[in-house]
N, CA and C atoms as an extended XYZ file, in Angstrom:
351
Properties=species:S:1:pos:R:3:atomname:S:1:resname:S:1:resid:I:1 pbc="F F F"
N       -46.338       10.987       20.553 N   MET     1
C       -45.653        9.731       20.347 CA  MET     1
C       -46.536        8.741       19.599 C   MET     1
N       -47.819        8.856       19.820 N   ASP     2
C       -48.747        7.952       19.142 CA  ASP     2
C       -48.655        8.134       17.634 C   ASP     2
N       -48.492        9.366       17.205 N   HIS     3
C       -48.385        9.620       15.762 CA  HIS     3
C       -47.140        8.939       15.185 C   HIS     3
N       -46.036        8.956       15.924 N   LEU     4
C       -44.810        8.303       15.457 CA  LEU     4
C       -44.996        6.792       15.376 C   LEU     4
N       -45.666        6.220       16.383 N   HIS     5
C       -45.898        4.774       16.368 CA  HIS     5
C       -46.809        4.391       15.208 C   HIS     5
N       -47.803        5.216       14.924 N   LYS     6
C       -48.711        4.932       13.807 CA  LYS     6
C       -47.969        5.015       12.472 C   LYS     6
N       -46.912        5.850       12.436 N   ALA     7
C       -46.129        5.994       11.210 CA  ALA     7
C       -45.084        4.890       11.082 C   ALA     7
N       -45.013        3.992       12.063 N   GLY     8
C       -44.073        2.878       11.989 CA  GLY     8
C       -42.706        3.207       12.555 C   GLY     8
N       -42.624        4.299       13.279 N   ILE     9
C       -41.353        4.699       13.877 CA  ILE     9
C       -41.341        4.243       15.324 C   ILE     9
N       -40.327        3.489       15.665 N   GLU    10
C       -40.225        2.965       17.019 CA  GLU    10
C       -39.339        3.876       17.854 C   GLU    10
N       -39.797        4.220       19.032 N   ILE    11
C       -39.051        5.075       19.934 CA  ILE    11
C       -38.563        4.202       21.084 C   ILE    11
N       -37.253        4.210       21.309 N   VAL    12
C       -36.693        3.420       22.401 CA  VAL    12
C       -35.693        4.268       23.168 C   VAL    12
N       -35.330        3.801       24.322 N   SER    13
C       -34.365        4.491       25.163 CA  SER    13
C       -32.980        4.429       24.515 C   SER    13
N       -32.130        5.458       24.716 N   PRO    14
C       -30.767        5.408       24.181 CA  PRO    14
C       -29.943        4.281       24.787 C   PRO    14
N       -30.355        3.800       25.937 N   ASN    15
C       -29.633        2.711       26.590 CA  ASN    15
C       -30.047        1.343       26.063 C   ASN    15
N       -31.074        1.290       25.235 N   PHE    16
C       -31.552        0.023       24.704 CA  PHE    16
C       -30.518       -0.551       23.750 C   PHE    16
N       -30.229       -1.836       23.898 N   MET    17
C       -29.266       -2.480       23.015 CA  MET    17
C       -30.004       -3.524       22.190 C   MET    17
N       -30.009       -3.328       20.917 N   ASN    18
C       -30.676       -4.257       20.018 CA  ASN    18
C       -29.753       -5.441       19.784 C   ASN    18
N       -30.234       -6.605       20.120 N   GLN    19
C       -29.428       -7.809       19.928 CA  GLN    19
C       -30.163       -8.737       18.981 C   GLN    19
N       -29.451       -9.306       18.069 N   ARG    20
C       -30.069      -10.283       17.186 CA  ARG    20
C       -29.504      -11.652       17.504 C   ARG    20
N       -30.316      -12.611       17.419 N   GLN    21
C       -29.923      -13.983       17.716 CA  GLN    21
C       -29.298      -14.595       16.470 C   GLN    21
N       -28.140      -15.199       16.634 N   VAL    22
C       -27.488      -15.883       15.521 CA  VAL    22
C       -27.151      -17.293       15.960 C   VAL    22
N       -27.277      -18.201       15.057 N   ASN    23
C       -26.963      -19.595       15.349 CA  ASN    23
C       -25.504      -19.846       15.064 C   ASN    23
N       -24.705      -20.010       15.985 N   GLU    24
C       -23.299      -20.385       15.913 CA  GLU    24
C       -22.643      -20.130       14.550 C   GLU    24
N       -22.935      -18.998       13.988 N   ILE    25
C       -22.324      -18.603       12.718 CA  ILE    25
C       -21.168      -17.670       13.049 C   ILE    25
N       -20.043      -17.911       12.413 N   LYS    26
C       -18.880      -17.052       12.643 CA  LYS    26
C       -18.913      -15.894       11.652 C   LYS    26
N       -18.703      -14.715       12.181 N   PHE    27
C       -18.702      -13.522       11.349 CA  PHE    27
C       -17.288      -13.002       11.132 C   PHE    27
N       -16.361      -13.904       10.935 N   ILE    28
C       -14.967      -13.540       10.690 CA  ILE    28
C       -14.765      -13.473        9.180 C   ILE    28
N       -14.300      -12.349        8.670 N   PRO    29
C       -14.115      -12.254        7.215 CA  PRO    29
C       -13.000      -13.181        6.741 C   PRO    29
N       -13.143      -13.627        5.521 N   LYS    30
C       -12.117      -14.494        4.934 CA  LYS    30
C       -10.856      -13.678        4.670 C   LYS    30
N        -9.731      -14.333        4.801 N   ILE    31
C        -8.453      -13.675        4.558 CA  ILE    31
C        -8.257      -13.544        3.051 C   ILE    31
N        -7.933      -12.336        2.641 N   THR    32
C        -7.682      -12.109        1.218 CA  THR    32
C        -6.197      -11.860        1.016 C   THR    32
N        -5.746      -12.238       -0.143 N   LYS    33
C        -4.336      -12.015       -0.461 CA  LYS    33
C        -4.140      -10.551       -0.816 C   LYS    33
N        -3.035      -10.040       -0.360 N   GLU    34
C        -2.709       -8.652       -0.641 CA  GLU    34
C        -2.240       -8.543       -2.083 C   GLU    34
N        -2.839       -7.650       -2.819 N   THR    35
C        -2.441       -7.484       -4.211 CA  THR    35
C        -1.363       -6.423       -4.302 C   THR    35
N        -0.391       -6.706       -5.104 N   LYS    36
C         0.703       -5.762       -5.314 CA  LYS    36
C         0.372       -4.909       -6.531 C   LYS    36
N         0.816       -3.664       -6.519 N   PRO    37
C         0.552       -2.823       -7.679 CA  PRO    37
C         1.233       -3.378       -8.931 C   PRO    37
N         0.581       -3.178      -10.037 N   VAL    38
C         1.107       -3.663      -11.306 CA  VAL    38
C         2.305       -2.815      -11.704 C   VAL    38
N         3.391       -3.467      -12.062 N   GLY    39
C         4.585       -2.749      -12.504 CA  GLY    39
C         5.330       -2.120      -11.349 C   GLY    39
N         6.284       -1.301      -11.693 N   ASP    40
C         7.103       -0.619      -10.692 CA  ASP    40
C         6.650        0.827      -10.545 C   ASP    40
N         5.375        1.006      -10.290 N   GLU    41
C         4.859        2.358      -10.157 CA  GLU    41
C         5.291        2.939       -8.823 C   GLU    41
N         5.814        4.140       -8.874 N   LYS    42
C         6.226        4.834       -7.660 CA  LYS    42
C         5.273        5.995       -7.425 C   LYS    42
N         5.123        6.334       -6.185 N   LEU    43
C         4.318        7.497       -5.844 CA  LEU    43
C         5.066        8.757       -6.261 C   LEU    43
N         4.339        9.795       -6.619 N   PRO    44
C         5.009       11.042       -7.015 CA  PRO    44
C         5.939       11.576       -5.930 C   PRO    44
N         5.532       11.399       -4.665 N   GLU    45
C         6.375       11.873       -3.568 CA  GLU    45
C         7.712       11.136       -3.559 C   GLU    45
N         7.661        9.821       -3.820 N   ASP    46
C         8.892        9.033       -3.836 CA  ASP    46
C         9.822        9.499       -4.950 C   ASP    46
N         9.244        9.777       -6.109 N   ILE    47
C        10.048       10.222       -7.248 CA  ILE    47
C        10.714       11.561       -6.933 C   ILE    47
N         9.938       12.472       -6.360 N   ILE    48
C        10.475       13.797       -6.040 CA  ILE    48
C        11.590       13.693       -5.012 C   ILE    48
N        11.352       12.890       -3.961 N   PHE    49
C        12.376       12.758       -2.925 CA  PHE    49
C        13.612       12.039       -3.455 C   PHE    49
N        13.421       11.059       -4.345 N   ASP    50
C        14.574       10.385       -4.941 CA  ASP    50
C        15.431       11.382       -5.715 C   ASP    50
N        14.775       12.239       -6.488 N   LYS    51
C        15.513       13.239       -7.258 CA  LYS    51
C        16.220       14.230       -6.334 C   LYS    51
N        15.553       14.607       -5.266 N   ALA    52
C        16.161       15.548       -4.318 CA  ALA    52
C        17.389       14.930       -3.654 C   ALA    52
N        17.297       13.661       -3.322 N   ILE    53
C        18.435       12.971       -2.703 CA  ILE    53
C        19.599       12.896       -3.685 C   ILE    53
N        19.292       12.570       -4.949 N   LYS    54
C        20.349       12.490       -5.959 CA  LYS    54
C        20.998       13.860       -6.177 C   LYS    54
N        20.181       14.908       -6.214 N   ALA    55
C        20.723       16.259       -6.385 CA  ALA    55
C        21.589       16.649       -5.189 C   ALA    55
N        21.177       16.231       -4.001 N   ASP    56
C        21.964       16.520       -2.798 CA  ASP    56
C        23.313       15.803       -2.847 C   ASP    56
N        23.322       14.579       -3.362 N   LYS    57
C        24.585       13.841       -3.485 CA  LYS    57
C        25.514       14.529       -4.478 C   LYS    57
N        24.939       15.063       -5.550 N   ILE    58
C        25.748       15.802       -6.526 CA  ILE    58
C        26.352       17.035       -5.858 C   ILE    58
N        25.542       17.729       -5.058 N   ASP    59
C        26.052       18.907       -4.343 CA  ASP    59
C        27.188       18.536       -3.395 C   ASP    59
N        27.059       17.382       -2.743 N   ASP    60
C        28.134       16.924       -1.850 CA  ASP    60
C        29.430       16.693       -2.625 C   ASP    60
N        29.304       16.143       -3.825 N   LYS    61
C        30.493       15.894       -4.645 CA  LYS    61
C        31.123       17.207       -5.099 C   LYS    61
N        30.278       18.187       -5.412 N   VAL    62
C        30.793       19.502       -5.803 CA  VAL    62
C        31.545       20.139       -4.632 C   VAL    62
N        30.998       19.974       -3.430 N   GLU    63
C        31.688       20.504       -2.243 CA  GLU    63
C        33.033       19.815       -2.034 C   GLU    63
N        33.085       18.507       -2.279 N   SER    64
C        34.367       17.807       -2.125 CA  SER    64
C        35.367       18.287       -3.175 C   SER    64
N        34.879       18.641       -4.362 N   LEU    65
C        35.765       19.223       -5.383 CA  LEU    65
C        36.349       20.550       -4.897 C   LEU    65
N        35.519       21.348       -4.271 N   GLN    66
C        35.996       22.634       -3.760 CA  GLN    66
C        37.061       22.432       -2.682 C   GLN    66
N        36.859       21.434       -1.837 N   LYS    67
C        37.855       21.142       -0.794 CA  LYS    67
C        39.173       20.676       -1.414 C   LYS    67
N        39.062       19.868       -2.474 N   ILE    68
C        40.274       19.406       -3.166 CA  ILE    68
C        41.005       20.596       -3.777 C   ILE    68
N        40.250       21.514       -4.396 N   ASP    69
C        40.866       22.714       -4.978 CA  ASP    69
C        41.597       23.535       -3.917 C   ASP    69
N        40.954       23.677       -2.757 N   GLU    70
C        41.592       24.438       -1.673 CA  GLU    70
C        42.872       23.750       -1.202 C   GLU    70
N        42.816       22.417       -1.111 N   GLU    71
C        44.005       21.681       -0.671 CA  GLU    71
C        45.130       21.805       -1.697 C   GLU    71
N        44.768       21.745       -2.978 N   ILE    72
C        45.782       21.888       -4.032 CA  ILE    72
C        46.432       23.271       -3.955 C   ILE    72
N        45.611       24.312       -3.785 N   LYS    73
C        46.161       25.671       -3.670 CA  LYS    73
C        47.102       25.779       -2.476 C   LYS    73
N        46.684       25.183       -1.362 N   GLY    74
C        47.532       25.212       -0.171 CA  GLY    74
C        48.843       24.487       -0.382 C   GLY    74
N        48.779       23.342       -1.061 N   LEU    75
C        49.997       22.569       -1.321 CA  LEU    75
C        50.927       23.304       -2.280 C   LEU    75
N        50.343       23.971       -3.287 N   LYS    76
C        51.178       24.703       -4.244 CA  LYS    76
C        51.908       25.859       -3.568 C   LYS    76
N        51.208       26.539       -2.682 N   SER    77
C        51.881       27.651       -1.990 CA  SER    77
C        52.899       27.122       -0.979 C   SER    77
N        52.635       25.957       -0.407 N   ALA    78
C        53.574       25.377        0.558 CA  ALA    78
C        54.775       24.755       -0.140 C   ALA    78
N        54.607       24.354       -1.393 N   SER    79
C        55.710       23.686       -2.094 CA  SER    79
C        56.851       24.648       -2.421 C   SER    79
N        56.558       25.915       -2.466 N   LYS    80
C        57.607       26.896       -2.765 CA  LYS    80
C        58.656       26.945       -1.654 C   LYS    80
N        58.208       26.756       -0.425 N   ASP    81
C        59.115       26.865        0.716 CA  ASP    81
C        59.521       25.509        1.283 C   ASP    81
N        58.882       24.444        0.840 N   ALA    82
C        59.101       23.131        1.461 CA  ALA    82
C        60.348       22.441        0.937 C   ALA    82
N        60.876       21.550        1.772 N   GLU    83
C        62.050       20.763        1.385 CA  GLU    83
C        61.642       19.513        0.607 C   GLU    83
N        60.453       18.986        0.902 N   ASP    84
C        59.994       17.751        0.254 CA  ASP    84
C        59.048       18.079       -0.907 C   ASP    84
N        59.570       18.805       -1.881 N   LYS    85
C        58.768       19.241       -3.022 CA  LYS    85
C        58.238       18.066       -3.834 C   LYS    85
N        59.024       17.015       -3.934 N   GLU    86
C        58.608       15.847       -4.721 CA  GLU    86
C        57.364       15.194       -4.108 C   GLU    86
N        57.364       15.085       -2.797 N   GLU    87
C        56.219       14.484       -2.097 CA  GLU    87
C        54.963       15.339       -2.287 C   GLU    87
N        55.128       16.639       -2.237 N   ILE    88
C        54.000       17.550       -2.430 CA  ILE    88
C        53.491       17.465       -3.864 C   ILE    88
N        54.404       17.362       -4.832 N   LYS    89
C        53.998       17.225       -6.237 CA  LYS    89
C        53.198       15.946       -6.450 C   LYS    89
N        53.637       14.863       -5.804 N   ASN    90
C        52.904       13.596       -5.915 CA  ASN    90
C        51.498       13.721       -5.317 C   ASN    90
N        51.414       14.411       -4.197 N   ARG    91
C        50.111       14.616       -3.548 CA  ARG    91
C        49.209       15.456       -4.443 C   ARG    91
N        49.762       16.491       -5.047 N   ILE    92
C        48.985       17.343       -5.955 CA  ILE    92
C        48.508       16.533       -7.156 C   ILE    92
N        49.385       15.690       -7.691 N   LYS    93
C        49.028       14.861       -8.837 CA  LYS    93
C        47.876       13.918       -8.472 C   LYS    93
N        47.950       13.314       -7.284 N   MET    94
C        46.904       12.405       -6.837 CA  MET    94
C        45.571       13.156       -6.671 C   MET    94
N        45.643       14.356       -6.112 N   LEU    95
C        44.428       15.154       -5.930 CA  LEU    95
C        43.822       15.562       -7.272 C   LEU    95
N        44.676       15.887       -8.238 N   GLU    96
C        44.191       16.233       -9.582 CA  GLU    96
C        43.462       15.046      -10.219 C   GLU    96
N        44.005       13.837      -10.027 N   GLU    97
C        43.359       12.636      -10.564 CA  GLU    97
C        42.005       12.406       -9.895 C   GLU    97
N        41.957       12.594       -8.580 N   GLN    98
C        40.683       12.460       -7.864 CA  GLN    98
C        39.675       13.474       -8.384 C   GLN    98
N        40.162       14.665       -8.621 N   LYS    99
C        39.306       15.740       -9.112 CA  LYS    99
C        38.697       15.379      -10.468 C   LYS    99
N        39.504       14.815      -11.353 N   GLU   100
C        39.009       14.401      -12.671 CA  GLU   100
C        37.945       13.313      -12.545 C   GLU   100
N        38.200       12.336      -11.667 N   LYS   101
C        37.228       11.256      -11.469 CA  LYS   101
C        35.907       11.801      -10.928 C   LYS   101
N        36.007       12.677       -9.947 N   ILE   102
C        34.791       13.240       -9.357 CA  ILE   102
C        34.040       14.080      -10.383 C   ILE   102
N        34.771       14.833      -11.210 N   ASN   103
C        34.125       15.624      -12.266 CA  ASN   103
C        33.361       14.738      -13.237 C   ASN   103
N        33.953       13.610      -13.624 N   SER   104
C        33.265       12.714      -14.557 CA  SER   104
C        32.047       12.073      -13.888 C   SER   104
N        32.161       11.745      -12.601 N   ILE   105
C        31.018       11.174      -11.882 CA  ILE   105
C        29.890       12.199      -11.781 C   ILE   105
N        30.247       13.447      -11.493 N   ILE   106
C        29.236       14.509      -11.398 CA  ILE   106
C        28.538       14.690      -12.739 C   ILE   106
N        29.300       14.692      -13.822 N   ALA   107
C        28.712       14.855      -15.155 CA  ALA   107
C        27.743       13.711      -15.455 C   ALA   107
N        28.139       12.483      -15.132 N   ASP   108
C        27.263       11.331      -15.358 CA  ASP   108
C        25.997       11.425      -14.508 C   ASP   108
N        26.168       11.791      -13.247 N   ASP   109
C        25.015       11.894      -12.347 CA  ASP   109
C        24.044       12.981      -12.803 C   ASP   109
N        24.583       14.114      -13.246 N   LYS   110
C        23.720       15.196      -13.734 CA  LYS   110
C        22.971       14.766      -14.988 C   LYS   110
N        23.658       14.033      -15.863 N   LYS   111
C        23.028       13.556      -17.091 CA  LYS   111
C        21.882       12.603      -16.756 C   LYS   111
N        22.115       11.678      -15.825 N   LYS   112
C        21.068       10.736      -15.417 CA  LYS   112
C        19.894       11.467      -14.777 C   LYS   112
N        20.191       12.458      -13.963 N   LEU   113
C        19.144       13.218      -13.294 CA  LEU   113
C        18.309       13.994      -14.307 C   LEU   113
N        18.959       14.569      -15.314 N   ASP   114
C        18.235       15.300      -16.355 CA  ASP   114
C        17.372       14.369      -17.195 C   ASP   114
N        17.845       13.145      -17.426 N   GLU   115
C        17.074       12.182      -18.214 CA  GLU   115
C        15.820       11.732      -17.477 C   GLU   115
N        15.854       11.735      -16.154 N   GLU   116
C        14.699       11.315      -15.364 CA  GLU   116
C        13.583       12.342      -15.402 C   GLU   116
N        13.904       13.573      -15.692 N   LYS   117
C        12.879       14.629      -15.721 CA  LYS   117
C        12.030       14.406      -16.925 C   LYS   117
């Protein structure tokens, strides 16, 4: 131990607590303003998840198109035997219009999604 002391190395107990005296000085850091990132930069994860969500919405619309097609087929087969053919024709016409709107929305959404890549 003498060699360590001669080398300037102090040996103390692990329970020793080094305390320094300070004169009523506060050691509280100053509050800094939070800086916002420059521009509208998104994290890559956010971009990927946004695209995945948009693609999922497109898939949902495609599924609704399939349901409309099934309903139209069912109505067409039911119209052969039904008494209220006019009402069924009107329903089919309305479903066809919905189908066209959904198709145009899907096309627009796919175009936007492709442009983001």
